[in-house]
N, C-alpha and C positions, 0 to 999 in steps of 0.2 A: 710794616712786615721787615723781618730779619732778612739779611742777605742770604738766599738760597745756598744749600751746601755745595750744588753744583750749578752755578750761575750759568756756565756756557749752555748745558742742557736745557735749564729752565728758559733761557732767553730763546733758544732755537724752537722749543715748543710753542712759546707764546707768538713767535713769528709765524709758525705754520698753522696753529690751532685758535690763535686769539685768546679766549679765556683759559687760564690754568689755575686749578686750585692746588693748595698745598696741605698735605696731611703730615702730621707729626714735624711740624716745623722745627728745624734746628736739631733733631735728633740723629744721632749716628747709629749704624747698625751694629749689632752684637753677634758675632758669628763663632760656632764651635766647629771643631774639626773631630771626625771619626774615621778610623782606619776601617777600609772594606776588608772583611774577612777572607774574600776570595782572591782579591787583586793585590791587597796589601797597601792600595793608594789611599790617601786621604780625601775624604768627602767632606765638604763644608756645607753647613746649614745654618741659616739665621735663626737666632733666638728672638731678636727683634730686628725687623727689616729697616727701620729709620724713615727718614724723610722721603715722601712720594709726591710726585705730581700728577695731578688728576685731570684728564682731558676727555673729550668725546671721542670714543672709538671711531676710527675711519672705516674699520673692516664690518662692523655690523650696524652701523648708522645710529650709534648710542647718542642720545642727547642729555644725559644726567651725568657726564663726567665720571663714568665708571671704569674707564681705563686708567690704571694705576702703573705710572713709570718711576721705577725707584731711582734715587739720587746717583746710584752707581752705575746705571745702564750706559754702556758704551765706554767704560773706564776699565782699567786692569783691577780686577778683583778676584777673590777665590771662588765666589759663588757664580755659577754658569749664569751667562747673560739671559738665557731663556727664563730663568726663574725671577728675573728683575722686571718683567713686564707681565701685567695680568688684567684681563678684562672681566668684570664680574657680571656680565650678561651670559645667561645660560646658553643662548643659540649662537655666541660669537665662537669663531673657529679659532680656538685658543692655540692649536698646534701650528698655525701659520702667522700668528699675530706678530712675532718679533720680525719676521721678513716683511710683512705688510707694512709695518711702522717705520722701517729703515728709510724708505724714500723721503718721508716727511720730515725727517731730522738729518738729512745729509749723509745718509749711510751709502756705501759703495753699491751693494747689491740692490737691484730694483725690479719690482713686478708691477709698478705703476709709474707713469711720468711723474716727476716731482713738480706738480703745479700748484702744490699748496693746499691748504685746508681752510674752509669757512666754517665757522660755526653756524648751525641751522636754528633760525629763531623760532621761537615759540608763536603759534597762530592762535587766535582767539575764536571761540565758537559764535557764529552768527546766525541770523534769521533769512530766509529768502525775501527778496524785495517785493514790495506792493502786495496786490492780491493775487496769489498764484493757486491754480487748481492742477490736480494730476492729468497728465496729458491724456491718459486713455478713459478720462471722463468727458471728453469733448465729443460732440456729434460728428459722424463721418463727413458731413458737408462743410466742417470747420476750416478755414485755410490752413490752419497748422496741420490738421490731419491730412488734407490734401498735399501739403509739402512733404512731410515725411513719407507718404505713400510714394510720392514721386522719386524720393530717394531710395526706394526699396526698403523702408523700415515700418515697423508695425508700432503703433501706440503702446500696446501692452509690453513689448520688449524694451521699448525707451524708458518706460515709466518703472516697470518692475525690476529690470536689471540695472538701471542707471539713474533712477529717480527724476527723470525729465519732467518739468512742469510747464505750464504756460501762464503767463503774466496777463491778466485781464485789465489791471489798472495800476499806473504808476505815474509819478509826477514827471518822469523824463520819458520822452519819446525813445530814447535809447534803450529803455527796458519795457516799457508797456507794448502790448501786442506782439511779443516775441517769446520764443522758446528759452526757457531758463534751465541752465545745465548746473547742477550743484556740484561742488567740489568738496569732497571729504578728505580729511587728514587724521590720521590715528583715531578714526572712529567719529571724529567731530566734523559738522558742516563748517567749513572756514571760508568758503567763497562761492562765487557763481560767475557764469558767462550768459548773456543774453544774445541769442542769435536771431537775426532778421529773418522773415519769411518772404520778403520782397527782393527780387532780383536787382542786381546793379546797385544797391544801397550801400553807402559806406558810413560807418564801418559795419561789416557783416556781423562781427562779434564785438560785444562791449564787455569788458571784464569789470568786476566789482572794484571800485576805486580802492587801491591801498593793499590789493592782493599781491603778495610776492610770488608772482608766476615763476620766476627763476629759481625759487627755494623749494619747489615741489615737482612731483610728478603726478599729473592726473591719473587716478585709479591705482595710485601705488600701493595702497592699503591691501588691495585684492591681488594684483599682479604678482607682487613679491612672494606669494605662496606657491607660484609655479616655478619649475626648473629652468624654463625658458622665458625671457622677457622680450616683448617686441616692442620696439621704440617707433612711436609714429609722431607726426606733427600735431594734428587737432583732435578735437574730442570725437568728431564724426568718423575719423579714420579709427579712433579706438573703439567705437561702438560696432563697426564692421569686423575688425579683427577679433574682438571678444575679451574676455576677462584677462587674459595674459598680457594685454596690451598696455602701455603707459603713454600718455601724450605729453609732448614737451612744451606745447602751447607755443610753437615757434619752430624755426629751422636750426637753431644753435643751442648747443649744450652748456649750460653755465657750470662753474665750478661745483656747486652744491647739487646740482643734477648728476654730473659725473660720480660724485661721492656716493649718491643714492643708488644710482645704478650699480655700481661696484658693489655695494654692500648688500643689495638684494640678490645679486646673481653671481657673486664670485665663486660660488660652489656650482654653477650651471653654465648656461650660454645666453648670449644675447643676440637678437636679430634687429638690424637697423632697417627700417622701412619708411623713408621719407618720400615726399610726393616726388613725381617724375622730374619736375623742373628744379630739384635741389640735389642733383648728383654731386656737384662741388662741395656743397655744404654737408652732403652725407659722407664722402671722403674724408673731410676734415673732421667730422664727428668721429669716425672710425680710428684716425690717428690719434684721438685723444686717449685711446687705450692701448696698452700694449698687448701683444698676441697671449701673453701669459696672465692678463687680467682677470680672465674667467676660466675655470677649470675645463670646460668643455668648449671654449672658444668664442670668437665673436665673427659675425658674418653680416654682409649687406645684401638687400635685395633690390634690383633695379626692376622697376614697373614699366609697363609699356608706355610709350610716349602719349603724354596728355592725361595719363590716369593717375588718380589718387587712390589710397587704399579703400576710401569710402566709395569709390565709383565701381569697385569689383564686388563680386560675390564673395561669401565666406569661403565656399569650396575653392575658388580660383586662388584666394590668398593662401589657403593651407596647402595647395599644390606647389604654389611658388615658393614657399617657405621650406617645404620639404625638399625641394629641387636644389635650391640654393644651398641648404644645410648639407646634403648629400655630397654637393660638389666640393665642399670645403671639408668633407668627411667629419661633420659634426653630428653627433647623435640628437635627436630630440624627442621628447616625450609628449604626449598630449595631456 
């Protein structure tokens, strides 16, 4: 590869984004000037834009290197800087793209903390483990049905809305005779968790080996369609909150999860609803986002002592979300 026309910009992008592709390598832009008939000022337009650096867009969660940054971006040139950055995903907020990008390459203006950017790896499609059956095909006397009823769920809801199954047979005791919760990502089955039915057994959850939990949000495919996302810890918390919830599969927010949360709801709002024993971690998670990271804001919900979202009713959760949103003057839609 030749030396990039703007090695400083190229190296900054690599440091922040990892993989950077180069289009029109070594080509310089050709620009023409036309006088505006109303103002008399010269307006500049590219005949050819020249070398561009292609990265994954941090605004829309792109994974195909469809964000093009021209080699002149950030330098003194006749073409307005807003014309030098383009994302070719139709659903990307192009109007705010330049300002959103600045924190990642050392700009002074900031709408996000400059914590860096990690490329999101591709995930391969897999099959569920062992011999699994739909949860709603089990008899009412089955231990799995008794377990979910005790937790105030129904087999129809968990299977039809979330695809939960039961594993009758597997080589590992960590999988056999457990609930199997499938993980979908971009329409593909990419992983699963096995949940024990027996109290005080560790681990309660056994995650498919090799699944990069910190690189995804459980239920992200569906939740990102809502104007408000609700961030919870575990899958049963998401089951209780409903389709707008995503589970971190833990109490901390990874860099990639932060990127995903911002790309899903930068034009909406976010509600953080971690378990009652994770108040400090919830505050830390809130601090990862600036107040202007989301158009309608971000707020956290403090649950009653000893309560997790899964322990409450859907109505109780909706009421506490609405109450906290109103206190923060954040509009929410259902």
